[in-house]
KEMAR-71313 format. One line per field, with one value per residue (C-alpha): residue number from 1; x, y, z. Coordinates in steps of 0.001 Angstrom, whole numbers, plus 500000, padded with zeros to 6 digits. Example, Ala and Ser with C-alpha at 12.3 -4.5 7.8 and 13.67 -1.06 7.14 Angstrom:
<pts>
num = [1|2]
east = [512300|513670]
north = [495500|498940]
up = [507800|507140]
</pts>
This chain:
<pts>
num = [1|2|3|4|5|6|7|8|9|10|11|12|13|14|15|16|17|18|19|20|21|22|23|24|25|26|27|28|29|30|31|32|33|34|35|36|37|38|39|40|41|42|43|44|45|46|47|48|49|50|51|52|53|54|55|56|57|58|59|60|61|62|63|64|65|66|67|68|69|70|71|72|73|74|75|76|77|78|79|80|81|82|83|84|85|86|87|88|89|90|91|92|93|94|95|96|97|98|99|100|101|102|103|104|105|106|107|108|109|110|111|112|113|114|115|116|117|118|119|120|121|122|123|124|125|126|127|128|129|130|131|132|133|134|135|136|137|138|139|140|141|142|143|144|145|146|147|148|149|150|151|152|153|154|155|156|157|158|159|160|161|162|163|164|165|166|167|168|169|170|171|172|173|174|175|176|177|178|179|180|181|182|183|184|185|186|187|188|189|190|191|192|193|194|195|196|197|198|199|200|201|202|203|204|205|206|207|208|209|210|211|212|213|214|215|216|217|218|219|220|221|222|223|224|225|226|227|228|229|230|231|232|233|234|235|236|237|238|239|240|241|242|243|244|245|246|247|248|249|250|251|252|253|254|255|256|257|258|259|260|261|262|263|264|265|266|267|268|269|270|271|272|273|274|275|276|277|278|279|280|281|282|283|284|285|286|287|288|289|290|291|292|293|294|295|296|297|298|299|300|301|302|303|304|305|306|307|308|309|310|311|312|313|314|315|316|317|318|319|320|321|322|323|324|325|326|327|328|329|330|331|332|333|334|335|336|337|338|339|340|341|342|343|344|345|346|347|348|349|350|351|352|353|354|355|356|357|358|359|360|361|362|363|364|365|366|367|368|369|370|371|372|373|374|375|376|377|378|379|380|381|382|383|384|385|386|387|388|389|390|391|392|393|394|395|396|397|398|399|400|401|402|403|404|405|406|407|408|409|410|411|412|413|414|415|416|417|418|419|420|421|422|423|424|425|426|427|428|429|430|431|432|433|434|435|436|437|438|439|440|441|442|443|444|445|446|447|448|449|450|451|452|453|454|455|456|457|458|459|460|461|462|463|464|465|466|467|468|469|470|471|472|473|474|475|476|477|478|479|480|481|482|483|484|485|486|487|488|489|490|491|492|493|494|495|496|497|498|499|500|501|502|503|504|505|506|507|508|509|510|511|512|513|514|515|516|517|518|519|520|521|522|523|524|525|526|527|528|529|530|531|532|533|534|535|536|537|538|539|540|541|542|543|544|545|546|547|548|549|550|551|552|553|554|555|556|557|558|559|560|561|562|563|564|565|566|567|568|569|570|571|572|573|574|575|576|577|578|579|580|581|582|583|584|585|586|587|588|589|590|591|592|593|594|595|596|597|598|599|600|601|602|603|604|605|606|607|608|609|610|611|612|613|614|615|616|617|618|619|620|621|622|623|624|625|626|627|628|629|630|631|632|633|634|635|636|637|638|639|640|641|642|643|644|645|646|647|648|649|650|651|652|653|654|655|656|657|658|659|660|661|662|663|664|665|666|667|668|669|670|671|672|673|674|675|676|677|678|679|680|681|682|683|684|685|686|687|688|689|690|691|692|693|694|695|696|697|698|699|700|701|702|703|704|705|706|707|708|709|710|711|712|713|714|715|716|717|718|719|720|721|722|723|724|725|726|727|728|729|730|731|732|733|734|735|736|737|738|739|740|741|742|743|744|745|746|747|748|749|750|751|752|753|754|755|756|757|758|759|760|761|762|763|764|765|766|767|768|769|770|771|772|773|774|775|776|777|778|779|780|781|782|783|784|785|786|787|788|789|790|791|792|793|794|795|796|797|798|799|800|801|802|803|804|805|806|807|808|809|810|811|812|813|814|815|816|817|818|819|820|821|822|823|824|825|826|827|828|829|830|831|832|833|834|835|836|837|838|839|840|841|842|843|844|845|846|847|848|849|850|851|852|853|854|855|856|857|858|859|860|861|862|863|864|865|866|867|868|869|870|871|872|873|874|875|876|877]
east = [500000|501500|502806|503814|507583|507636|509868|507818|504538|502685|499830|499016|496491|494132|493258|491228|493800|494924|498455|500536|503435|506704|506321|508117|509147|508068|509163|512409|511426|514336|514132|510415|511287|510091|512457|512583|513826|514301|510777|511160|514544|512967|510270|512969|514930|511841|510980|514231|515358|519076|520225|523672|522807|519609|519934|520122|517241|514259|511060|508769|505813|506979|504183|503524|500110|497762|498523|501651|500010|497926|494526|496063|498316|495414|493860|490290|487712|484360|482656|483524|482514|479065|478345|476480|478420|477029|478579|482063|484377|487668|490778|492425|495356|498316|499371|502628|505768|504116|506285|505201|504891|502777|503676|507291|509900|512532|514794|517727|516253|516156|519964|520266|523647|526879|528399|531481|533560|532330|533157|536679|537256|536125|538376|541372|540754|540436|543566|545596|544268|545125|548682|549127|547457|548433|550794|550041|549135|551929|551538|549657|551957|551263|552512|551484|550910|553783|552565|556027|556415|554321|551702|552172|550368|548253|547507|543878|543109|539784|541493|543101|545269|543593|542485|544111|541675|538102|536034|532471|530346|527267|526602|526397|523941|525216|523283|522019|525040|527431|525744|526207|529854|530301|529320|532606|534521|534891|538263|540696|543566|545282|546373|545360|547909|547769|547059|547783|548341|545274|547394|547474|544472|544552|547506|545744|546604|543673|542777|543833|541011|538417|536991|533848|532233|528876|526291|525128|521877|520194|521418|521665|524977|524946|526731|528460|529114|532368|534404|537474|535687|534311|535872|534912|533534|535895|535894|538517|537929|539826|538615|538701|539652|539366|540796|537677|539333|542010|541632|542881|539696|537184|533620|534351|537485|535748|533143|535932|537371|534246|533509|530177|529373|528457|525524|526409|527112|526649|525431|527899|529192|531148|534695|536216|539443|539928|542169|544209|542439|543997|542863|542743|542355|538684|537067|535725|532066|531429|528222|527604|529585|528047|530229|532065|534128|532741|532714|535638|537206|537424|534341|534948|533436|530079|530115|527668|525682|525618|522487|521711|523963|524575|528061|528581|524903|524866|522540|523873|521172|522214|520421|519594|518561|520350|518719|519382|520602|518722|519908|522716|523283|526561|527824|530827|531385|533757|531200|527949|524725|525224|528655|527104|524645|527458|529557|526710|526222|529957|529858|526844|528419|531780|531867|534415|532325|530716|528909|530217|528139|528886|527514|524352|523360|522551|524269|521043|520326|516980|518764|520003|516670|515020|511965|514066|516041|512911|511178|514268|514434|510720|510738|513999|513590|514452|515452|515475|519061|520265|523488|525094|524353|525825|528981|529366|529053|531557|534042|534334|535177|538793|540614|540849|544361|546158|543637|543648|540697|538818|538992|535532|535169|533580|529827|529084|531337|531277|528667|529142|528653|526660|522955|520874|517307|517065|520427|523657|527086|530062|533610|536338|540049|542044|545011|547276|545203|543495|540022|536855|533309|529811|526273|523077|521026|521448|521773|519521|521058|524381|525636|523141|520286|521347|518611|518798|516326|515073|514176|512126|510396|509608|507914|505972|504921|503569|501427|500271|499176|497072|499190|500086|503727|503375|502150|505172|507460|506143|506619|510263|511017|509520|511790|514801|514754|516597|513929|513425|512462|509150|510784|512273|508868|507261|509909|509362|505614|505835|508581|507678|504720|501991|502799|502758|499347|497935|499259|497957|494470|494162|495285|492717|489939|490574|490591|487136|485878|487082|485496|482121|481987|479188|477127|474440|475793|473886|475701|475387|476814|477526|479572|481796|483074|486490|485225|482035|479467|479011|482613|484012|486879|486855|484144|484921|482198|482261|480586|480358|478914|476072|476556|480319|481048|483967|484627|484124|485084|486008|486037|487551|485899|487264|484944|486857|485373|481691|479497|479256|480129|476566|477046|480194|478284|476191|479295|481055|478103|478045|481773|481572|478664|480410|483634|481802|479923|483157|484600|481533|480011|476199|474561|471122|470415|471907|471100|471866|470646|467731|469881|467532|470120|471196|467570|466793|469987|469262|465655|466553|469957|470008|466428|467595|469012|466604|467256|466649|466760|468693|466063|467968|467726|463976|463439|465481|463356|460163|461408|462249|458744|457190|459448|458330|454651|455224|456649|453190|451240|448204|450381|452731|451373|452742|456301|455934|455064|458008|460388|457550|456662|460322|460657|457388|458882|461896|459625|457338|460268|461891|458718|457097|459117|459661|455911|455309|451540|452052|454757|452459|449538|451750|453142|449709|448459|450316|447532|445032|447322|448110|444364|444033|442339|443935|441595|440355|439034|439559|442944|444129|446770|447188|444014|444970|447955|450509|451159|449403|446189|446906|445835|443733|446758|448716|445856|445672|449445|449615|449001|446789|446152|442541|441153|440476|442584|445164|447955|446242|445716|449375|450456|448181|449670|453211|452318|450588|453152|453837|457626|457403|455075|457364|460305|458335|458101|461919|462669|460758|464015|465119|468479|470650|474089|475242|478472|479229|478750|481158|483716|483315|483939|487141|488208|488486|491538|493415|491989|490639|488149|490022|493231|493770|495505|496505|494620|497242|497297|493498|493253|495966|494635|491162|492554|494450|491172|489572|492444|492176|488421|488603|491226|489124|485565|483633|485313|483501|482434|485122|484639|485848|489101|489909|487582|487926|485970|483760|483684|481200|481967|484751|483511|480688|480367|482068|480239|481062|478504|478355|476079|475700|474630|472061|470290|470424|470559|473022|473426|475571|477880|479475|483262|484724|488026|491079|491995|494693|497410|499299|498728|500786|503877|503399|503250|506309|508208|506902|508282|511750|511626|510866|513857|516133|515116|515307|511785|510480|506811|505059|504918|501154|499111|498071|495583|492238|491768|495474|496777|498415|495007|493713|493752|496058|493166|489425|489602|487215|489567|493251|495901|497019|500335|501572|502751|499370|497501|499814|499522|495735|495714|493913|493577|490847|493314]
north = [500000|503391|505352|508987|509485|512551|511961|510828|510807|507492|508249|505600|505235|503214|506226|507987|510764|511683|510641|512471|511024|512896|515317|514432|516636|514152|510806|509897|508762|506323|504548|505224|506302|509391|512341|514014|517579|520351|520146|516453|517187|519870|517376|514878|517387|518552|514933|514631|511598|510779|510204|509914|510824|512467|511001|507422|507793|505515|507566|504648|504305|507241|509434|512423|512756|515739|516676|518506|520862|524007|524623|527076|524309|522459|523078|524285|521797|523511|520294|518562|521635|521735|518005|516845|515053|511609|511646|510267|513162|513252|513213|516621|517721|519885|523006|522719|523481|523174|521880|520595|523412|522054|519573|519388|517435|519223|521509|519235|516610|518954|518811|522587|522758|521962|518569|518175|517447|520666|522648|521219|521970|525573|525915|524549|526958|529919|528871|528786|532227|533643|532302|533957|537279|537953|537035|533756|533929|532548|529154|529015|528878|528836|532109|534914|538468|540800|544195|545721|545030|546211|543864|542041|543175|540305|540562|540087|537026|538475|541296|541065|543446|545738|544028|545042|546030|547213|546415|545136|548202|546872|548740|546369|547251|546419|543747|544123|542459|544512|547696|546619|545783|549121|550912|549713|551465|555240|555638|553425|555908|555561|552108|550777|551812|548467|544970|541548|538122|535876|532759|532863|534090|534039|531709|529013|527890|528210|525186|525489|523169|525914|527222|528908|532084|531718|534350|534673|536089|535264|537919|537572|538176|539029|536015|536660|534083|535552|536230|537310|540188|541701|542775|542057|544824|546654|545545|547985|550098|552578|550793|547133|545351|541583|539080|536941|534508|533643|529884|530481|532187|530363|531305|532164|534149|536030|537145|538647|540537|542425|545675|547402|549071|552723|554075|554717|558297|557804|555179|552385|551753|548929|549954|548786|547874|546031|547106|545128|544150|544561|543469|545657|544473|544527|547242|546345|546478|544371|543372|539922|539563|539741|536961|534072|531237|527731|524243|521995|519442|516902|516414|516492|513800|514695|516535|516188|519151|518348|517376|513674|512156|508668|507187|503716|502773|503906|506763|509138|511073|513607|513752|517416|519006|522353|525417|525249|528350|529459|527769|529601|530092|528837|531146|530899|534357|533167|530940|531909|529903|528766|527437|525283|523744|523187|521438|519092|518205|517549|515232|513370|512912|511782|507938|507740|509853|508064|510085|509624|509279|512908|514036|511964|513382|516994|519085|520662|520330|518680|515680|514640|515041|511919|512492|512489|509422|507481|508246|507131|503827|503141|503876|502059|498695|495487|492151|488466|487330|483724|482731|481397|484591|486705|484573|484967|488729|489005|486829|489642|492240|493342|494633|498426|498314|495717|494927|491218|488837|488158|484782|483161|479911|476713|477035|473705|474218|477941|480653|483723|486002|486633|487319|489493|488867|489695|491522|489873|491140|489878|490284|488835|489247|489308|487025|489687|489892|493250|493313|493927|494224|494735|494937|494173|496857|500318|500462|502775|504011|503240|500893|498668|500672|499861|498132|496981|498956|495803|494162|497160|497472|493744|494028|497085|495347|492367|494503|497125|494470|492682|489528|487303|486846|483065|483046|485006|482862|479716|481350|482215|478759|476940|478735|478843|482630|484438|486108|488006|486257|486620|488447|490990|491500|492005|494555|496483|496454|497868|500419|501838|500262|500648|504332|505161|503526|505334|508701|508218|507205|509926|512577|511526|511066|514471|516040|514598|515818|519368|519352|518058|519809|522172|519477|517145|513670|510813|507708|503966|501752|498048|495698|492875|490118|488559|484964|483231|482089|483393|483038|486309|488020|491346|493395|496168|498808|501066|504437|505319|508276|506958|509526|509318|505851|507165|505686|508350|506375|502842|501233|497878|496309|493368|490918|491623|495129|494057|491402|489146|489029|490055|493378|494363|495841|498105|499311|500045|502141|504072|504849|506072|508388|509774|510296|512230|514266|515061|516566|518658|516402|516304|513043|513501|510027|506714|503533|500198|496646|495622|495166|495418|496792|499551|500482|500834|502821|505301|505687|506398|508131|509783|510838|513584|510993|509589|505859|504034|500276|498735|497818|494715|493271|493985|492355|489373|488969|489207|486588|484195|484469|483921|480944|479349|479791|478519|475213|474200|472035|474304|477399|476143|478603|481404|480391|481729|485192|485505|487420|489772|490513|491257|493566|495258|496178|497827|499699|500956|502330|503930|505719|506838|510080|509739|509615|506820|506686|506251|503660|501600|501715|500755|497834|496507|496842|493645|491675|492993|492787|489082|488276|490205|493125|496437|498968|499115|501538|502491|504179|507801|508092|504929|503155|501591|499833|502087|499738|500109|498145|494493|492937|489793|487764|489049|488261|484687|484207|485092|482489|484573|483616|482978|485480|483871|480777|479522|480979|484369|484259|483371|486295|488639|487432|488166|491599|492675|491081|493323|493264|493878|496855|498252|497973|499527|502794|502984|502459|505474|507262|504301|503767|500713|499626|498090|500108|499243|495542|495884|497433|494539|492187|494011|493978|490209|490782|492573|490617|487173|485669|482369|484025|485342|488689|490439|493562|495902|494008|493960|497725|498517|496175|497665|501152|499943|498731|502120|503981|501724|502294|506078|506324|504316|505575|506966|504818|504990|501935|500850|501155|498977|500379|497680|495443|491736|488593|488784|492550|495123|498053|500444|502948|500768|499904|496742|493885|490388|487586|485279|482569|482875|479737|481593|483254|480179|482293|484231|487887|490790|492613|495950|496174|499288|500990|499559|500706|503265|502392|505664|505888|502721|504332|507333|505094|503144|506406|507406|504204|504903|508507|507332|505029|507688|510087|507254|507908|504683|504501|507732|510064|509687|506612|505242|502731|503683|502018|501405|498034|497434|497587|494649|491172|488597|486189|485862|482975|483266|481390|481870|479730|477016|476561|474367|471523|471179|471207|468601|466371|466508|465734|462482|461142|458870|456938]
up = [500000|499014|501961|502273|501912|504159|507183|510248|508241|508568|506172|503597|500797|502995|505168|502473|501968|498453|497485|494856|492843|492511|489567|486323|483392|480749|479338|477628|474081|473979|477301|477919|481447|483215|483568|486960|487275|489796|491265|492114|493679|495901|496965|497843|499907|501799|502641|504565|502503|502371|498782|497273|493701|492527|489047|490355|492837|492108|492048|491176|493570|495692|496997|499262|500919|500760|504393|503220|500691|501068|499521|497050|495696|494011|490628|490939|489649|489188|488160|491433|493430|491847|492176|495316|498046|497206|493728|493170|492395|490594|492780|493239|491084|492048|490223|488235|490213|493642|496503|499948|502475|505366|508155|507018|509038|511172|509165|509755|507456|504490|504034|503780|505486|503599|504106|506176|503115|501483|504594|504734|501070|501559|504598|502696|499800|502132|503998|500814|499827|503244|503031|499685|500517|504105|506874|508607|512280|514487|516076|519329|522322|526039|527466|529747|528545|529291|530399|530097|526428|523569|522272|519044|515932|514508|510786|509860|507793|506762|504899|501492|499432|496930|493724|490510|487842|488071|491120|490781|490198|491996|495243|498214|500960|504451|506336|509881|511429|509275|510459|514077|513457|511686|514893|516369|513612|513714|512056|510156|509933|513301|514493|517873|520580|522452|521281|522649|521179|521441|521138|524932|526892|530700|530569|528574|525085|522688|520633|516965|515908|515633|512400|511029|512140|513825|514690|518271|516901|513596|511148|507375|505681|501977|500543|497275|494612|493247|496377|494455|492705|495889|499156|502737|504968|507245|510850|512207|515283|517364|520497|519479|516307|516326|513910|513489|511122|513626|514368|517904|519078|521240|522072|525691|524901|522132|524603|526673|523692|522538|524425|524505|521228|520996|518989|515366|514458|510746|508349|507704|504228|502718|501706|498493|500219|503474|506314|508801|511964|515395|518818|521895|525528|526570|528632|532116|531024|527936|526172|524624|521373|517960|516623|518123|516771|517123|515571|516494|514211|517011|519179|522932|525196|526767|530044|532904|531675|527974|526099|525538|522873|521497|521594|520118|520385|524043|524910|527533|529387|532061|535378|534933|531661|531232|529799|526079|524282|521167|517962|516218|512521|511081|508340|506078|504645|501944|500218|498537|498631|495059|495999|498737|496302|493839|496482|497373|493733|493397|496403|495040|491611|493004|492775|495616|497979|500924|503579|507094|510200|511060|507688|507856|511236|511965|514592|515803|519485|518853|517276|520693|522439|523865|521674|518515|519591|520524|517218|515322|517198|516744|513011|512322|510587|512438|510927|511902|511239|511229|512994|509821|507911|510690|510825|507101|507411|510297|508410|505849|508515|508811|511846|511837|513304|511189|508439|509368|509530|512765|514502|514612|516526|515254|514875|516586|519605|520328|520422|518309|521310|524451|524387|526666|525710|522009|521879|520708|521798|519782|521096|518875|518176|514994|514390|515932|519116|518504|520110|518101|519466|518054|519454|517561|519322|520814|524592|526584|529795|531443|534117|535857|534354|530772|528759|525130|523036|521329|524633|525757|522387|522421|525806|524639|521433|523369|525672|523173|520659|523297|523082|526017|526933|527050|523446|522235|524371|522686|519297|520083|521503|518524|516026|518423|518621|521406|523523|526756|529980|531770|534674|532253|530665|534084|535090|531865|532452|535952|535267|531857|530034|532658|533343|529610|529126|532164|531047|527504|528637|531283|528799|526191|528753|530333|526875|526206|529551|528926|525465|526668|530027|528975|527225|528529|527922|526372|527584|527417|530138|530353|532498|531316|533602|533170|533113|532000|534542|538077|539269|537955|539758|537875|536224|533746|533520|530458|529950|526250|524375|522193|519433|518866|520256|522372|525797|528451|531543|532558|535990|536972|540017|541975|543695|546938|546994|546924|548472|545401|541719|540834|542648|540727|537766|539991|541840|538544|537339|540614|540473|536883|537637|540724|538753|536044|538630|540430|537238|536457|533783|533485|532385|530870|529482|530529|528615|530288|530190|532412|535523|538503|540911|538509|537772|541483|542132|539321|540425|544050|543918|540468|539686|537271|534873|532285|532537|529257|528649|525816|523213|522156|525663|525812|522400|523520|526661|524583|522117|524957|526356|522910|522266|525525|524542|520979|522237|523407|520969|520771|520177|517459|514875|517066|516124|512569|513937|516372|514002|513003|516644|517456|514439|515386|518772|517111|514672|517451|519470|516411|515201|518453|518601|522361|523117|525618|524911|521184|521822|524067|521615|518683|520633|521591|517983|517071|518797|516179|513178|513662|513374|510060|511831|510777|512372|515963|518543|522174|521655|521848|519105|517093|515898|512531|510952|509282|506335|502992|502444|501723|498477|498393|497399|500376|502730|501468|501685|505360|508050|510295|513917|514743|517225|520641|519856|522379|520209|520168|523911|524422|522244|524184|527469|526302|524861|528077|530401|533383|533020|529264|529681|532381|530029|527148|529097|529188|525488|524132|523143|521000|522737|522579|523794|520513|520357|523971|523223|520292|522627|525069|522161|521196|524848|524524|522304|525103|528051|527058|529461|529601|530839|534344|534793|538017|538979|537486|534198|533967|534492|531946|529260|529663|529159|526101|524613|525349|523661|520616|520451|520741|517996|515523|515983|513063|510418|507114|505163|502745|498995|496152|494788|492251|490287|491121|490398|493497|494069|492903|490637|491563|494133|495473|499168|500350|502122|503221|503089|506127|507444|511243|512998|515098|512155|509904|506747|504648|505615|504394|506805|505870|505719|507304|506651|508361|511825|512463|514970|515080|518824|519296|517774|520028|523099|521924|521659|525085|526595|525175|526371|529908|529743|528271|531043|533608|534860|536304|537238|538105|541055|541499|542230|538830|540220|541715|544145|544828|543728|547123|548788|546708|548217|546663|546061|546586|549053|551980|554357|555097|553446|555906|554126|551319|553532|555247|551942|550401|553443|553261|549544|548697|545163|543837|541721]
</pts>
């Protein structure tokens, strides 16, 4: 199924969102292949896709969804706009030359910065030019400034001698940063009286591995394509003149060298010739610098206050997150924008070019954030690798020190490495004894808290998919797959998985409550026990909105909290109503089954709530009574009328308009209709059948019940039954709990009735089912997209034909669109973030009532001990 190529976008064609192919410039008449030009290349860059060569990139079956385009990007189709909604309309088309502009990935994925190789090439070129045009800065030595001697004059590497020949006649307007720098310059005629050598600042030798000029604030330099035909702006000053191109400057030391600037006295202009730059000792009061030197060639190890980084598949997360400075803009004044694009194209076309790990990753601070790391790990592909294939791959690896092969033991006698759950660690040596190691997964955390990412994701996948651990354990054992242990899975559940599920559910539930706080709710409630029969241990009570089908609240009741298992459903309903009342929610209508305890509780304690019965349960009760009457010999003819009587009850409730009198008279009219009597008297509203007059043929085809016969008397007894008439008064609003029953059916996926779960597991799995339900409500019925042998025409609604055993006939069931599981990926990322931040559990109690307050079992007597029970054991065999 086509999927959007935009980075982090999980949209596919099955979600009903339009998908657009990468635009082509036509077809090659020779090869019959599409030609992709500049527009397709811009799409590819905005998607954040890494590619070595644009010409060799395969654009077949590559799409971008409509979520990344604006309304103005589409061609206007008047025909589709004028057609009614029920007509099939043509898919939208994009205007020529349009590029994605909405919901784009982080800017780091767009590859807008020059590659490392391009930067080094520019630096080498500039270095050679500086050597030719100016005096080279002396080597950095550790020394102390001598106040008795005059300071050394440092030539400026940013300056160059005057150009011979005509200078470019185009007038260059100074940028904002140039104007601020110009305020430091009032005269270039007199040299600075005192300067000092920055090769030694405060007695410390500055690192020579610094290059690039970076802005402390986002200002735009005018980059020029032909740097040799234009000159750099003057940076001289009578108070301070700094050699910004000096590789000996550091950020901190530069801040010491820049004094406070004075307001400009006149507009700054760009000179045609540059002057030498000198450096003066700083004044006591200094403002933050405009420029500072940054970017080291060799990366320093992370400090205790650095942002989270990944070193050799090990994620380092500090205990305290420092305040991050605003992102800074790296600028190379010697290279124009066109030169950067040209360098990238040169790298891509070079057959010997291979991007390094430093080039493929961005230097933005957000790259090292736990959110970014977790999303990368979740979206990264995983593979099932055989031992023999891995040995064959490692046999091709050479030692980095001596370029010799690695020593791999015999497959039958030695293991390739050590395993920790699903992770494999290989430690080998070459023939010269040099060590070599490799891990199959990234490691989250350090020390005793280190956890393989695959192990944590495996535990999360088991729980979030509703699978049992024992099932996955059997699967792994049958195919001899290295797998996590049950104790590891339990630890992951308690430390990370349960808190993530609780936080996700509470966030979504509270969002619903805030949205519907001013509305009068129309809810349906139903309880579901964890085991069949009357021996249930847990009961899950669900409150669902009847209009949207979203779960509003769920309560898990243990039999230890009530007198018997039959009282758990009533207690669950009470807790849900009290919870909603506590948060300011008003319930106007509540539809439940015909539970006597709930009906009495609502009548006595919640009189303001209009209690409605589920119509399906009332129809079921009526059918059972009719079936019992029809089993008698003298009432057998009543059996043929049972489906019609049940359908008549549904029709009466659906057409009464909420009027209880009309509903009751319509219900009782079935006694007359079954005897071929279609008009009667003695009623207030309804005194004749609503169907059209029957023809003589229809009258003869029906098997009418004789008036006054035993079958007719039996039907009259059921219609006027006291419990049925009492229930009829509470179905006038035509409510039913069908959506709630469907939720209880889907809950079986997460918490099967034949499997016992502890209290914590039962609560979490119930909330998982509620999250899944709320994210997939309102799905439309699927339509035929491709004509097949057994499908209807393209665009028609899809159905499946089944033969239920209970109905004993073939029926058609609608097929809905596939579910969306985007919430699962968000929870998976949340689990990894908790681990990266080392946040086990939660600070608040996530179970209500607390799990510690629950009894270990439901036994009514104390455990006498294992030895006493074994001694008293007697077998019949």
